[in-house]
C-alpha positions as CSV (number, residue, x, y, z in Angstrom):
1,G,-6.8,1.2,-30.4
2,Q,-7.6,4.7,-31.8
3,Y,-4.0,5.9,-31.4
4,Q,-2.2,3.2,-33.4
5,G,-1.9,5.5,-36.4
6,T,1.4,7.1,-35.2
7,K,3.4,8.3,-38.2
8,L,7.0,9.5,-38.2
9,R,8.7,11.5,-41.0
10,V,12.3,12.6,-40.9
11,D,13.5,14.9,-43.7
12,R,17.1,16.0,-44.2
13,G,17.6,19.7,-43.6
14,S,20.5,22.0,-44.3
15,D,22.1,21.3,-40.9
16,G,20.2,18.4,-39.4
17,W,16.8,16.7,-39.7
18,N,13.3,18.0,-39.6
19,V,11.1,15.6,-37.6
20,V,7.4,15.3,-37.9
21,I,5.4,12.9,-35.7
22,N,1.7,12.6,-36.1
23,L,0.3,11.2,-32.8
24,G,-3.1,11.3,-31.1
25,G,-4.7,13.7,-33.7
26,G,-1.8,16.2,-33.4
27,T,1.8,16.8,-34.3
28,I,5.2,16.9,-32.7
29,K,7.7,18.6,-35.0
30,G,10.9,20.5,-35.2
31,P,14.6,20.4,-36.1
32,I,17.1,18.0,-34.6
33,Q,20.8,18.2,-35.1
34,L,23.3,15.4,-34.4
35,T,26.9,16.4,-34.6
36,P,29.5,13.6,-34.8
37,A,32.7,13.7,-32.7
38,A,35.1,16.1,-34.3
39,Q,38.0,13.9,-33.3
40,A,38.7,10.6,-31.4
41,G,37.6,10.9,-27.8
42,A,35.3,13.9,-28.4
43,P,31.6,13.5,-27.6
44,F,28.7,13.3,-30.0
45,S,26.2,16.1,-29.5
46,L,22.5,16.3,-30.1
47,K,20.2,19.3,-29.9
48,G,16.7,20.1,-31.0
49,Q,13.6,22.2,-30.6
50,L,10.2,20.4,-30.8
51,E,6.7,22.0,-30.9
52,T,3.8,19.8,-29.8
53,R,0.4,20.8,-31.0
54,D,-3.0,19.3,-30.2
55,V,-1.7,15.8,-29.2
56,E,-4.3,13.8,-27.2
57,M,-2.7,13.0,-23.8
58,A,-4.4,9.6,-23.8
59,A,-2.2,8.7,-26.8
60,L,0.9,9.4,-24.8
61,L,-0.2,7.9,-21.5
62,A,-2.2,4.8,-22.6
63,T,-1.3,1.7,-20.7
64,A,-1.4,-1.9,-22.0
65,S,-5.1,-2.0,-21.1
66,G,-5.7,1.1,-23.1
67,A,-6.8,3.2,-20.1
68,S,-5.1,6.6,-19.5
69,P,-5.4,8.5,-16.2
70,L,-5.4,11.8,-18.1
71,S,-6.9,13.1,-21.3
72,G,-6.8,16.5,-23.0
73,R,-5.0,18.2,-25.8
74,L,-1.3,18.8,-25.2
75,E,0.5,22.0,-26.3
76,A,4.2,22.1,-25.5
77,S,7.6,23.7,-26.5
78,T,10.6,21.4,-25.9
79,T,14.3,21.9,-26.1
80,L,16.6,18.9,-26.0
81,S,20.3,18.4,-25.8
82,A,22.8,15.7,-25.1
83,K,26.5,15.0,-25.2
84,A,27.9,11.4,-25.1
85,A,31.0,9.5,-26.0
86,N,29.1,7.3,-28.4
87,L,25.7,7.0,-30.1
88,G,24.5,4.3,-27.8
89,A,24.9,6.5,-24.7
90,L,23.0,9.5,-26.2
91,A,19.6,8.2,-25.0
92,D,20.7,8.2,-21.3
93,A,22.4,11.6,-21.7
94,V,19.4,13.5,-23.2
95,Q,18.2,16.5,-21.2
96,T,14.9,18.1,-22.1
97,Q,12.9,21.2,-20.9
98,S,9.3,21.4,-21.9
99,K,6.8,24.1,-21.1
100,F,3.3,22.7,-21.4
101,T,-0.4,23.3,-21.2
102,V,-3.2,20.7,-21.5
103,Q,-6.5,22.0,-22.9
104,D,-9.8,20.3,-21.8
105,A,-7.9,18.2,-19.3
106,V,-9.8,15.3,-17.5
107,V,-8.2,13.3,-14.7
108,R,-9.6,9.8,-14.3
109,A,-9.1,8.4,-10.8
110,R,-11.0,6.0,-8.6
111,I,-12.1,7.8,-5.4
112,E,-13.4,5.7,-2.6
113,A,-16.8,6.4,-1.0
114,G,-16.3,8.8,2.0
115,N,-13.4,10.6,0.5
116,P,-13.8,14.4,0.8
117,L,-13.3,14.8,-2.9
118,M,-16.2,12.4,-3.7
119,G,-18.6,15.3,-4.3
120,L,-16.2,17.1,-6.6
121,N,-15.4,14.0,-8.7
122,R,-18.2,12.9,-10.9
123,G,-18.1,9.3,-12.1
124,G,-14.4,9.0,-11.5
125,E,-13.6,12.0,-13.6
126,T,-12.4,15.5,-12.7
127,R,-12.4,18.2,-15.4
128,L,-9.6,20.7,-14.9
129,D,-9.9,24.3,-15.8
130,T,-6.1,24.7,-15.9
131,L,-3.2,22.2,-16.2
132,A,0.2,23.7,-17.0
133,G,3.8,23.6,-16.0
134,Q,7.3,22.6,-17.0
135,V,8.8,19.1,-17.3
136,N,12.6,18.7,-17.2
137,T,14.2,15.4,-17.9
138,Q,17.7,13.9,-17.5
139,G,17.9,10.5,-19.0
140,R,15.0,8.5,-17.4
141,A,14.5,10.9,-14.5
142,A,11.9,13.7,-14.7
143,Q,11.0,16.8,-12.7
144,L,7.7,18.7,-12.9
145,V,8.2,22.3,-11.8
146,N,5.8,25.2,-11.6
147,L,2.9,22.7,-11.9
148,V,-0.5,24.4,-11.8
149,A,-3.9,22.6,-11.8
150,S,-7.3,23.9,-11.0
151,S,-10.8,22.6,-11.0
152,G,-13.6,24.9,-9.7
153,V,-12.9,25.9,-6.1
154,L,-9.8,23.6,-5.9
155,S,-6.3,24.6,-7.1
156,A,-3.0,22.9,-6.8
157,T,0.6,24.0,-7.3
158,G,3.8,22.2,-6.8
159,N,7.0,20.5,-7.9
160,V,7.4,16.7,-8.3
161,N,10.4,14.5,-9.0
162,V,10.1,11.2,-10.8
163,S,13.1,8.8,-10.4
164,P,14.1,6.4,-13.1
165,N,12.3,3.6,-11.2
166,K,9.1,5.8,-11.2
167,A,9.3,6.7,-7.5
168,L,7.7,10.1,-6.7
169,S,8.9,12.8,-4.3
170,G,8.1,16.5,-4.0
171,R,5.5,18.8,-2.7
172,V,2.0,19.8,-4.0
173,N,0.0,22.4,-2.3
174,V,-3.8,22.2,-2.6
175,N,-6.0,25.2,-1.9
176,L,-9.7,25.7,-1.6
177,A,-11.0,29.1,-2.9
178,A,-12.0,31.6,-0.2
179,G,-15.7,31.6,0.1
180,A,-16.2,28.0,-0.9
181,L,-16.7,26.9,2.7
182,G,-16.3,30.3,4.4
183,K,-13.0,32.2,4.4
184,S,-11.6,30.8,7.7
185,M,-12.5,27.2,6.8
186,S,-11.1,27.6,3.3
187,Q,-7.8,28.9,4.7
188,A,-7.7,26.0,7.1
189,V,-8.3,23.5,4.4
190,G,-5.7,25.2,2.1
């Protein structure tokens, strides 16, 4: 596929490594420090700061069939940290916080005939004017907070938790701009 050209470069810095990942036409780069245990029984620690610029979302979310439910260019700032008794346990201990925006976001979803969104969703695609928020992870669990998405008269905000087994929970509020259907109807739909 078009995103198979992922390249990883790691250069030794003065107090850690500088990581550069070329992915989906953009880059993810920044310093990462791994500090070994100072004494027996003390934890290893990992910390870093990564900047993501102009990475195509389809490269990150592509499935085995190559289809991605979301495209657009990702911009993000991520901090990561972990402490674990051994190197093997670091992956499950990693915590990240990422503030993100997606430029030119397009959501691809199948919408059945008769669905109220059918008229807003052309050919299975919805272009978003805004897609931004924060993703926090703890091992394999994730939390989306302060999520904001808008497309024309529709806007959504919310918080969503994703468990390690990919189960979703949370709340998303969808609003229709006042005036789109008349103020009282728009408020009722919101």
